[in-house]
C-alpha positions in Angstrom: 225.1 168.0 81.2 224.8 170.7 78.6 225.9 170.0 75.0 226.7 173.0 72.8 225.8 172.6 69.1 227.8 174.5 66.5 228.0 175.0 62.7 231.4 175.8 61.3 232.6 177.1 57.9 235.7 175.2 56.8 238.5 176.5 54.5 241.2 174.0 53.7 244.1 176.3 54.2 246.8 173.7 54.0 245.2 171.8 51.1 245.3 168.4 52.8 241.6 167.8 52.3 241.0 167.4 56.1 239.9 169.7 58.9 241.2 167.4 61.6 243.1 164.1 62.1 241.9 161.7 64.8 245.4 160.8 66.0 244.4 158.7 68.9 241.4 157.0 67.2 239.0 157.9 70.0 236.4 159.5 67.7 236.7 162.8 69.4 238.3 166.1 68.5 241.2 166.5 70.9 243.7 169.3 71.5 246.1 169.5 68.6 244.1 167.6 66.1 242.5 170.6 64.3 244.4 171.9 61.3 245.9 175.4 61.9 247.2 178.1 59.6 250.0 179.5 61.7 250.0 179.6 65.5 246.9 181.7 65.9 244.5 180.5 63.3 242.3 177.5 62.5 240.8 176.2 59.3 237.2 176.7 60.7 235.1 179.7 61.6 232.0 179.4 63.7 228.7 180.3 61.9 226.3 179.9 64.8 225.8 177.9 68.0 223.2 176.8 70.5 224.0 176.5 74.2 220.6 176.7 75.8 220.0 175.1 79.2 218.1 172.2 77.8 218.6 168.6 76.9 218.5 169.3 73.2 219.8 172.1 71.1 218.3 173.5 68.0 220.8 175.3 65.7 219.8 176.9 62.4 222.0 177.7 59.4 220.5 179.8 56.7 220.9 179.6 52.9 223.0 182.8 52.7 225.6 181.3 55.1 225.6 178.1 53.1 226.0 179.9 49.8 229.1 181.7 51.1 230.8 178.6 52.5 234.4 177.8 51.5 235.4 174.2 51.3 232.6 172.7 53.5 230.4 173.0 56.5 231.0 171.0 59.8 228.6 170.3 62.7 230.3 170.3 66.0 229.4 169.3 69.6 231.0 170.5 72.7 230.5 169.3 76.2 231.6 171.4 79.2 230.2 169.5 82.2 229.7 165.9 83.3 231.9 162.9 83.2 229.4 160.0 82.6 228.9 158.8 79.1 226.1 160.6 77.3 224.2 159.3 74.4 223.5 161.9 71.8 221.1 161.7 68.8 221.7 164.1 65.9 218.9 165.0 63.5 219.5 167.1 60.4 216.4 168.8 58.8 216.9 170.4 55.4 214.5 172.9 54.0 214.3 174.5 50.5 212.2 177.3 49.1 208.9 176.3 47.4 206.1 178.2 45.7 203.3 179.1 48.1 200.1 178.2 46.4 198.1 180.4 48.7 199.9 183.5 47.5 199.6 184.8 43.9 200.8 188.0 42.2 199.1 190.0 39.5 202.3 190.0 37.5 205.5 187.9 37.5 207.6 190.9 36.4 207.2 194.6 36.5 208.7 197.6 34.7 209.3 200.5 37.0 210.1 203.8 35.2 212.9 206.0 36.4 211.7 208.2 39.3 208.3 206.5 39.1 206.4 203.6 40.6 204.4 200.7 39.5 201.9 198.4 41.3 201.7 194.7 41.7 198.8 193.1 43.6 199.4 190.1 45.9 196.3 187.9 46.6 196.1 185.5 49.5 193.7 182.6 49.0 193.4 180.3 52.0 192.2 176.7 51.3 189.1 175.6 53.0 190.9 172.8 54.8 193.7 175.0 56.1 194.4 174.4 59.8 194.1 177.2 62.3 197.3 178.9 63.0 200.2 181.0 61.7 201.7 180.7 58.2 204.6 182.6 56.7 206.2 183.2 53.3 207.7 186.0 51.3 207.6 188.0 48.1 211.0 188.4 46.5 212.2 190.9 43.9 215.7 191.8 42.8 217.1 190.2 45.9 214.8 192.0 48.2 212.4 190.2 50.5 208.9 191.2 51.7 207.8 188.9 54.5 204.1 187.7 54.3 202.5 186.4 57.5 199.0 185.1 57.7 197.0 184.0 60.7 194.2 181.6 59.7 191.4 182.1 62.2 188.5 180.0 63.1 185.1 181.6 62.5 183.5 180.2 65.6 184.6 179.5 69.2 184.5 175.7 68.4 187.5 174.5 66.6 190.5 172.2 66.7 194.1 173.5 66.5 197.6 172.3 66.7 198.6 168.7 65.7 196.1 166.2 64.4 197.2 163.7 67.1 199.9 163.0 69.6 201.5 160.7 67.1 201.9 163.4 64.4 205.5 164.0 63.4 207.1 167.4 62.8 206.0 169.0 59.5 208.0 170.1 56.5 208.1 173.8 57.2 210.4 175.7 59.6 207.4 176.8 61.6 204.9 174.2 62.7 201.6 175.1 64.4 201.3 171.7 66.0 204.7 171.1 67.6 206.7 172.6 70.4 210.4 173.3 70.0 211.9 173.2 73.5 215.5 174.1 72.6 215.6 177.3 74.7 217.5 178.7 77.6 215.3 177.7 80.6 217.5 179.8 82.9 216.6 183.0 81.0 213.6 185.4 81.5 209.9 184.5 81.9 209.2 184.8 78.2 211.5 181.8 77.6 209.9 179.0 75.6 208.0 178.4 72.5 204.9 180.6 71.9 202.0 180.0 69.5 198.8 182.0 68.8 195.6 180.7 67.3 193.0 183.3 66.3 189.2 182.9 66.3 186.4 185.3 65.3 183.0 185.0 66.9 180.2 186.6 64.9 177.9 189.3 66.3 175.0 187.6 68.2 176.8 184.2 68.3 177.9 184.5 72.0 174.8 184.6 74.1 175.0 185.7 77.7 176.0 182.7 79.9 178.3 181.3 77.2 181.8 180.3 78.1 184.8 179.2 76.0 186.8 176.1 77.1 190.2 175.3 75.7 192.0 172.0 76.1 195.6 171.4 75.2 197.3 168.0 75.4 200.8 166.9 74.8 203.0 163.8 75.1 205.0 164.1 78.3 205.0 163.1 81.1 204.0 159.6 80.0 201.9 157.6 82.5 204.0 155.6 84.9 203.2 153.0 87.6 204.4 154.1 91.0 206.1 151.3 93.0 204.8 150.9 96.6 207.1 152.3 99.3 209.0 149.8 101.5 208.5 149.4 105.2 209.3 152.6 107.1 210.2 153.7 110.6 209.1 157.3 109.9 206.9 158.8 107.2 205.6 162.3 107.6 203.4 164.2 105.0 202.9 167.4 107.1 199.2 167.5 106.2 198.4 168.5 109.8 201.4 170.9 110.2 204.7 170.3 111.9 204.2 167.2 114.2 204.5 167.7 117.9 207.4 165.3 118.2 209.5 167.2 115.6 211.7 170.1 116.8 211.9 173.6 115.2 214.7 176.0 116.1 214.9 179.6 114.9 218.5 180.8 115.2 218.1 184.4 114.2 214.5 185.2 115.4 213.3 185.9 111.9 209.7 186.5 110.9 209.1 182.8 110.3 210.7 179.4 110.8 209.9 175.9 109.6 206.1 175.9 109.4 203.3 174.3 107.3 203.1 175.7 103.8 199.4 176.4 104.4 200.4 178.9 107.1 202.2 180.8 104.4 199.3 180.5 101.9 201.8 178.6 99.7 201.3 175.7 97.3 203.1 172.5 97.7 205.8 172.6 95.0 207.6 169.4 95.9 205.4 167.0 93.9 203.7 165.7 97.0 200.1 166.0 98.0 198.5 168.3 100.5 200.7 170.6 102.6 204.5 170.6 102.9 207.0 171.8 105.6 208.4 175.2 104.5 211.1 177.6 105.5 210.7 180.8 103.3 212.9 183.9 103.4 210.8 185.1 100.5 207.9 185.1 102.9 209.9 187.1 105.4 211.7 189.2 102.8 214.8 188.9 104.9 217.5 186.4 105.9 216.7 183.2 107.9 218.4 180.5 109.8 216.1 177.8 111.0 216.4 174.1 111.8 213.9 171.2 111.7 214.7 168.0 113.6 213.0 164.6 113.2 212.3 162.6 116.3 214.9 160.0 117.2 214.8 156.8 115.1 215.9 153.5 116.6 217.6 151.3 114.0 218.4 148.5 116.5 218.2 145.2 114.7 218.1 146.8 111.3 220.5 146.1 108.4 219.5 149.0 106.1 218.4 152.6 106.6 217.3 154.9 103.7 216.1 158.5 104.4 214.1 160.0 101.5 212.1 163.1 101.0 210.5 165.3 98.3 212.0 168.7 98.1 211.7 172.0 96.3 214.7 174.3 96.7 215.6 177.2 94.4 218.9 178.4 95.6 220.4 181.9 95.2 223.8 183.5 94.5 224.8 187.1 94.4 226.4 188.9 91.5 229.9 187.8 92.7 228.9 184.2 92.8 228.6 183.9 96.6 226.0 181.3 97.7 223.5 183.1 99.9 220.9 180.4 100.3 221.4 176.7 101.1 219.6 173.7 102.4 221.7 171.4 104.6 220.8 167.8 105.7 222.7 166.5 108.7 222.6 163.3 110.8 223.4 162.6 114.4 223.8 159.3 116.2 224.7 160.7 119.6 221.5 162.5 120.5 222.4 165.7 118.7 225.8 166.2 120.4 227.5 166.1 117.0 226.3 166.2 113.4 227.5 164.9 110.1 226.6 166.6 106.9 224.8 164.5 104.3 223.6 167.0 101.7 224.3 170.7 100.9 221.8 172.0 98.5 222.8 175.3 96.8 221.2 175.0 93.3 217.7 174.4 92.1 216.5 171.0 93.3 213.0 169.7 92.8 213.5 165.9 92.5 213.2 163.5 95.4 216.4 162.8 97.3 217.6 159.5 98.7 220.5 158.6 101.1 221.9 155.2 101.9 222.6 155.3 105.7 223.0 151.6 106.2 226.3 152.3 108.0 224.1 153.7 110.8 222.1 150.5 111.2 221.9 149.4 114.8 222.2 152.9 116.2 219.6 155.6 117.0 219.7 158.5 114.6 218.1 161.9 114.1 218.0 164.0 110.9 218.3 167.8 110.8 217.1 170.0 107.9 218.9 173.3 108.2 217.8 176.2 106.0 220.1 179.3 105.8 219.5 182.5 103.8 222.0 185.3 104.3 219.5 187.8 102.8 216.0 187.8 101.2 216.0 184.8 98.9 213.5 182.0 98.1 212.5 178.9 100.1 212.9 175.3 101.0 210.0 172.9 101.0 210.0 169.3 102.3 207.3 166.6 102.0 207.0 162.8 102.4 210.0 162.6 104.7 210.6 159.0 105.4 213.2 156.6 106.8 212.9 153.2 105.1 214.3 149.8 105.7 215.0 149.3 102.0 215.8 151.4 99.0 212.6 153.6 98.4 213.8 155.2 95.1 211.3 153.4 92.9 208.4 154.4 95.2 209.2 158.1 94.9 209.6 157.9 91.1 208.1 160.9 89.4 209.2 161.7 85.8 210.3 165.2 86.6 213.0 165.4 83.8 210.4 164.4 81.3 207.9 167.2 82.1 206.3 169.3 79.4 204.0 172.1 80.4 202.0 174.4 78.1 200.4 177.4 79.7 197.2 178.2 77.8 195.6 181.6 77.9 192.3 182.8 76.2 192.1 186.4 75.0 188.6 187.7 74.0 187.5 190.8 72.2 186.9 193.8 74.4 186.5 197.6 74.1 189.6 199.6 74.8 190.8 203.2 74.3 192.6 202.4 71.1 189.7 200.8 69.3 187.2 203.4 70.6 189.5 206.3 69.7 190.5 205.2 66.2 188.7 202.0 65.1 189.7 202.6 61.4 193.4 202.2 62.5 193.2 199.9 65.5 190.2 197.8 64.5 186.8 197.5 66.2 188.0 196.1 69.5 191.0 195.2 71.5 191.6 192.0 73.5 191.6 191.1 77.2 192.5 188.0 79.1 189.3 186.1 79.9 190.9 183.0 81.4 194.0 180.8 81.4 196.5 178.7 83.2 197.6 179.4 86.6 200.9 181.3 86.8 203.5 179.0 88.2 206.6 181.1 87.4 209.4 180.8 89.9 212.3 182.8 88.7 214.2 183.5 85.5 212.9 181.0 82.9 212.1 178.5 85.6 208.5 177.3 86.0 206.9 174.8 88.2 204.9 172.1 86.5 201.2 172.8 87.1 198.2 171.9 85.1 194.5 171.8 86.1 194.4 168.0 85.3 197.7 167.1 87.0 199.1 165.5 83.8 200.1 166.4 80.3 196.8 168.2 79.6 195.5 171.7 80.4 191.9 172.7 80.6 191.0 176.4 81.0 188.0 178.6 80.4 186.7 182.1 80.1 183.5 183.9 79.2 183.0 184.0 75.4 182.9 187.4 73.7 181.9 188.4 70.2 184.7 189.6 67.9 188.3 188.7 67.2 190.2 186.9 69.9 193.0 184.4 70.2 194.4 181.5 72.2 198.0 181.8 73.3 200.2 178.8 74.1 203.4 179.3 76.1 205.7 176.2 76.4 207.1 176.8 79.9 208.6 173.4 80.4 209.7 170.9 77.7 210.7 167.3 78.2 213.2 167.5 75.3 212.5 163.9 74.2 211.3 164.9 70.7 212.5 167.4 68.2 209.1 169.0 68.1 206.7 167.6 70.7 203.1 167.5 69.3 200.4 169.6 71.0 196.7 168.9 70.3 194.2 171.6 71.0 190.4 171.9 71.1 188.2 174.9 71.7 184.5 174.7 72.4 181.7 176.5 74.1 179.8 175.6 77.3 176.6 177.6 77.9 174.4 177.9 80.9 170.8 179.0 80.6 169.0 181.1 81.8 171.5 183.9 81.7 172.0 185.6 83.9 171.3 183.0 86.7 169.0 184.9 89.0 166.1 184.2 91.4 164.1 185.6 94.2 164.2 183.8 97.5 160.5 183.3 98.4 160.5 179.7 99.8 160.5 179.6 103.6 163.2 177.3 104.9 163.2 178.0 108.6 162.0 180.6 111.1 164.8 180.5 113.7 166.8 182.0 112.2 164.5 183.3 109.5 165.7 181.7 106.3 164.3 181.6 102.8 165.4 179.7 99.7 165.4 180.0 95.9 165.7 177.6 93.1 166.7 178.0 89.5 165.9 175.4 86.8 168.9 175.6 84.5 170.4 173.8 81.5 174.0 173.2 80.4 174.9 172.8 76.7 178.3 172.1 75.2 179.3 172.3 71.6 181.7 169.3 71.9 181.2 165.7 72.8 182.7 165.0 76.3 183.3 161.3 76.9 184.4 161.9 80.5 181.3 164.1 81.2 181.2 167.4 83.0 181.6 168.6 86.6 179.9 171.2 88.7 180.5 172.8 92.1 178.8 175.8 93.7 179.9 178.3 96.3 178.0 180.9 98.3 175.8 182.7 98.4 177.5 185.6 100.1 176.9 189.4 100.3 179.4 191.7 98.7 181.0 194.4 100.9 180.4 197.7 99.2 182.0 200.7 100.9 181.9 204.2 99.5 183.7 207.4 100.5 186.4 205.6 102.4 189.3 207.8 103.5 192.8 207.4 102.2 195.9 209.3 103.2 199.2 209.9 101.5 201.4 206.9 102.3 205.1 206.3 101.8 205.2 205.8 98.0 208.4 203.6 98.4 206.8 201.1 100.7 203.6 199.1 100.7 204.2 198.1 104.3 202.2 201.0 105.9 198.9 201.3 104.0 196.5 203.8 105.5 193.4 201.5 104.9 193.1 197.8 105.5 190.4 195.3 106.4 190.6 191.6 107.4 188.6 189.0 105.4 188.3 185.4 106.6 187.8 182.8 103.9 186.4 179.3 104.6 185.4 177.1 101.7 186.1 179.9 99.3 185.1 180.1 95.6 186.3 183.6 94.8 187.9 186.5 96.5 187.7 189.7 94.3 188.5 193.3 95.2 187.9 196.4 93.1 188.7 200.0 93.9 187.7 203.3 92.2 187.4 207.0 93.0 186.1 210.3 91.8 188.9 212.2 93.4 191.0 213.7 90.5 194.5 212.3 90.0 194.2 209.9 92.9 196.6 206.9 92.6 196.1 204.1 95.0 197.6 200.6 95.0 195.7 197.5 96.2 197.3 194.5 97.9 196.1 191.3 99.3 198.1 189.8 102.2 197.9 186.5 103.9 197.8 186.8 107.7 200.4 184.7 109.6 197.8 183.8 112.2 198.1 186.6 114.7 195.4 188.8 113.3 197.7 191.8 112.9 198.8 193.3 109.6 202.6 193.0 109.5 204.4 193.5 106.2 207.3 191.4 107.5 205.6 188.4 108.9 202.5 188.3 106.7 202.7 187.1 103.1 202.0 189.2 100.0 199.6 187.2 97.9 198.8 189.5 95.0 198.8 193.2 94.2 197.5 195.7 91.7 199.6 198.8 91.2 198.3 200.8 88.3 198.7 204.5 87.8 195.1 205.4 88.9 192.6 204.6 91.6 191.1 201.7 89.5 192.7 198.6 90.9 191.6 195.0 90.8 192.8 191.7 92.3 191.2 188.3 92.2 191.8 184.8 93.7 190.0 181.8 92.4 189.2 179.2 95.1 191.5 180.8 97.7 192.7 178.6 100.5 191.1 178.8 103.9 192.9 181.7 105.7 192.5 185.2 107.0 193.5 187.8 104.4 194.1 191.6 104.7 192.7 193.8 102.0 194.9 196.9 102.0 194.7 200.1 100.1 197.9 202.1 99.8 197.9 205.8 99.0 200.6 206.1 96.4 199.8 209.6 95.3 197.0 211.4 97.1 196.6 215.1 96.1 196.5 217.3 99.1 197.4 214.4 101.4 193.8 213.1 101.8 191.1 211.7 99.5 188.3 209.2 99.3 187.8 206.0 97.3 185.2 203.3 96.9 185.9 199.6 97.4 183.9 196.4 96.6 185.0 193.1 98.2 183.4 190.0 96.8 184.2 187.0 99.1 182.0 184.2 97.7 182.3 181.2 100.0 180.5 178.4 101.8 178.1 175.8 100.4 174.6 177.2 101.1 174.1 177.0 97.3 173.8 173.4 96.1 173.3 171.6 92.7 170.6 169.0 92.2 170.5 166.7 89.2 174.0 167.5 88.0 174.7 165.7 84.6 176.4 162.4 84.9 178.2 160.3 82.3 179.2 161.2 78.8 177.8 164.4 77.3 176.8 164.8 73.7 177.3 168.0 71.8 174.4 170.4 71.5 172.3 168.5 73.9 170.8 170.6 76.8 171.3 169.0 80.2 168.9 170.0 83.0 169.9 170.6 86.6 168.7 172.8 89.5 170.5 175.3 91.6 169.1 175.7 95.2 170.2 178.5 97.6 169.4 179.4 101.2 169.9 182.9 102.5 168.7 184.8 105.6 165.3 186.5 105.3 166.6 190.1 105.1 164.1 192.1 102.9 165.7 193.7 99.9 169.1 192.1 100.5 171.2 190.9 97.5 173.4 187.8 97.6 176.0 186.4 95.1 176.8 182.8 94.4 179.2 181.2 92.0 178.6 178.2 89.8 181.7 176.5 88.5 181.3 174.2 85.5 183.7 172.5 83.1 184.8 169.2 81.7 185.1 166.4 84.4 188.9 166.8 84.4 188.6 170.4 85.5 185.1 171.2 86.8 186.2 174.8 87.7 187.2 175.8 84.1 184.3 178.3 83.9 182.4 180.2 86.5 179.0 181.9 86.3 177.6 184.4 88.8 174.3 183.5 90.5 172.3 186.4 91.9 169.8 185.9 94.7 167.5 188.7 95.9 165.2 188.6 98.9 161.8 190.4 98.4 159.3 191.1 101.1 157.1 188.0 101.4 153.4 188.4 100.4 150.9 188.7 103.3 149.9 185.3 104.6 146.5 183.6 104.5 146.2 181.8 107.8 142.8 180.9 109.2 142.1 179.0 112.4 139.3 177.5 114.5 139.4 176.5 118.2 136.7 174.6 120.0 136.1 172.3 123.0 133.3 169.8 123.2 131.4 169.2 125.3 131.8 172.7 126.7 130.0 172.0 129.9 131.6 169.6 132.4 131.5 168.4 135.9 134.4 167.2 137.9 136.1 164.2 136.3 134.4 164.6 132.9 136.5 165.1 129.8 136.3 167.5 126.9 138.2 167.3 123.6 139.9 170.5 122.4 140.5 170.9 118.7 142.6 173.5 117.0 142.4 173.6 113.2 144.8 175.9 111.2 144.6 176.3 107.5 147.0 178.1 105.1 144.8 179.6 102.4 147.9 181.0 100.6 149.6 179.3 97.8 152.9 180.0 99.5 154.3 178.1 102.5 154.6 179.8 105.9 156.5 179.1 109.1 153.8 178.8 111.8 154.1 178.8 115.6 151.2 177.6 117.7 150.7 178.2 121.5 147.7 176.8 123.4 147.3 177.8 127.0 145.2 175.4 129.2 143.6 177.2 132.1 143.3 176.0 135.8 140.2 173.8 136.1 141.2 171.6 133.1 143.8 168.8 133.3 145.4 167.7 130.1 145.9 164.0 129.3 149.4 164.0 127.7 148.7 160.7 126.0 145.9 162.2 124.0 147.9 165.0 122.5 148.1 164.6 118.7 149.2 166.7 115.8 148.3 165.9 112.2 151.8 166.8 111.2 155.0 167.4 113.1 155.1 167.1 116.9 153.1 169.0 119.5 154.8 169.4 122.9 153.1 169.8 126.4 154.9 171.8 129.1 153.4 170.6 132.3 154.7 173.4 134.5 153.3 176.1 132.2 150.2 174.2 131.3 151.0 175.1 127.6 151.0 173.2 124.3 153.3 174.3 121.5 153.9 173.4 117.9 156.1 174.9 115.2 156.7 174.0 111.6 156.1 174.8 108.0 152.6 174.8 106.5 152.7 174.4 102.8 150.4 176.4 100.6 146.8 175.2 100.7 147.5 172.8 103.6 146.2 172.5 107.1 147.1 171.4 110.6 145.0 169.8 113.3 145.9 169.6 117.0 143.7 167.7 119.5 143.9 166.7 123.1 141.6 165.6 126.0 141.3 167.6 129.2 139.4 166.5 132.4 137.5 168.9 134.6 138.8 169.6 138.1 136.7 170.8 141.2 136.9 174.4 140.0 133.6 176.1 139.6 133.1 178.6 136.8 134.4 179.3 133.3 137.7 178.0 132.1 138.8 179.4 128.7 141.3 177.6 126.5 143.2 180.2 124.6 145.4 179.8 121.5 147.7 182.0 119.3 148.7 181.2 115.8 151.6 183.2 114.4 152.7 183.3 110.8 156.4 184.1 111.6 157.5 185.5 108.2 154.4 186.8 106.6 153.0 188.7 109.5 149.8 186.8 110.4 148.7 186.5 114.0 145.5 184.9 115.1 144.2 184.9 118.7 141.4 182.4 119.6 139.5 181.3 122.7 137.3 178.3 123.5 135.3 178.7 126.8 134.5 175.6 129.0 132.1 175.8 132.0 133.1 173.6 134.9 130.6 172.6 137.5 128.3 175.3 136.4 125.6 175.7 133.8 126.7 177.5 130.6 124.9 180.7 130.1 122.1 180.9 127.6 123.3 181.5 124.1 121.1 183.1 121.5 121.5 181.5 118.1 120.3 183.5 115.1 119.1 181.4 112.2 117.5 182.6 108.9 113.9 181.7 108.4 112.8 181.0 104.9 109.1 180.8 104.2 107.3 180.1 101.0 103.7 180.2 99.7 
């Protein structure tokens, strides 16, 4: 129900003192009630109007227009759609010129000689208590206007911006740094919406390595609500495990896809539900579709009410002639699918839950059909929380979609660029680059999906801090339209992790099979703001980057990305980051980089697979990145857009940091005070591959978004130092007759300060019989293999520690020497000891000469 707001200039042409006469006393301007001057003219002329697709309009009228008015100015409202009564609130805000105390001139008047010039100096003095943001004014002379715009910047990366609180009312200037004006055409282009920039300047040396910048923005809507529990249901499906087995899917045109789980398309759930959704997507197929999704049969015998309900996200599409080319149809059958009755026909953007009263079908058996038709490449239809209830479920699905405000927040930091490097006197000492920001949830036109990292009216984003001039950009992509100027409260602060960079050598032995070593990093986290809710941390990896050089690339079809000459599958499970970079030394080589989600068949197919992200710059330097990608197989593809001579080479680096072999111990808990270092420890386990390098990723942030910042963690594997194992093996007594027992003792000592994985094997010869009950190890467990007459032990010996293994063995009827032999292997440090302890059975031991020193004195 759009209301158009207009300002009119009125000239009383007939001199009756009125523009219109309310002949029927209904309070509205009806046909024939406006005064006219002749058959073709009216007494009013439209100054300006606002007809944005929004629930409030903001219409401005300037001083020049007012000064040229005739007999008066009228405000008018027009309504073109809707028949229900609509309550409208009108607010008039009047502004007047005022002296700007910040701006002073060296002279109030100036004499300029003919054909000459004169100078006046304007001085800007910004008060110490001025808020961060944009301010504007003007210098006027002889009817001319020189605009003056000032950005008040923070001198650190820790500052507040925007409104002082969420209760602050709109200020007394036309531009307000702390309020969002949502009167805009939300059906227009992506730049639709209110924009605000807040600058900051970080001094040289003030941004240490490992320092990140976190920005929070908070606004009023949606307001918290209490969700009513859903009534009893006969069906309630959330599609978290895909399309259920007892639902039916039909593909009428054999398109690339049909109704599937949104996770199969690497798509988010846009319905407002949690987890996965059911989705039919012609956007995924890049072609037309005709697919149906049937519920199982629902028996309503004995029931008096029946209420189907579902969450939905449907965009809709029409061609330039107004023909509907995409629709979502809901049908019902009570005769087993022989005939169907249409309940809904969606053709326009729909993102609110839908409810249908089907109580007339109570007592019968019903089935619902969701029929998605796209005549050509269009958008998609998602369903979630599909239920059939025995009472009205409307309150249980209540989500305040009409009252949603969303502010995308982006951080730009100082960086070197060609302009600043080439002419710093003109362009300044640096440029800016995006270091972090809100996720892009743009759908089409000026339409955006509500998405914040917190799930509510608060956004938290982060990026690595950089020294120099940067700015924070706010883009109001959704506006609830409940206030003429909704306040937005912002805060920027730093979070720093030390040491920086986070790096360690893996020298602690974890296991020998497979050989695994570990590393630990004692670290601290410091924030420049008090965080009552505390902080959160999560770690991914470590993983090894894939670095390929000299890869061949051919000239591909420049008009199609569907046949790239280079591609590689990458499987992600528990992913923290997927980042791909390409470069080349080949002159004038231009490649494009795409990341495609596999449809599950393991074969790259431009039709059935889903394009996730692409980089298509004019050179070979391309870059794509996904933060916390969903579990799936992706294809990294390089497309030869322009390859001189038809063949060239390029280099590519793929960083797929995933898994949880890196953990955090002692993560901070509870409220965090500013400027207070908090200690924690990072532990990582990697295979023992000498000289290998591994990458992990540490996410940290406020508790409401623990992934606001990410810091790389580097783990390297050096060759372990030579071990220091020593061992002694003996048996006593060493002379036995049949039936007598000897005790065998093996002592192993690790003289090194470092731990070692140790494997012990003791072979017991014929002539000695082991008593298994006597087998004992001072640590761990020793095992006796009766068939092989062997005792084994394996485990870790810490530095400067020892191991003792003992057992008893009885002599048999054998006559002669029986030697107990042992090997002690240091599995990762390369030690190997071989020992032997002879025992004589039923025979005298040979004479042994013992050499002893003789010390004599006078």
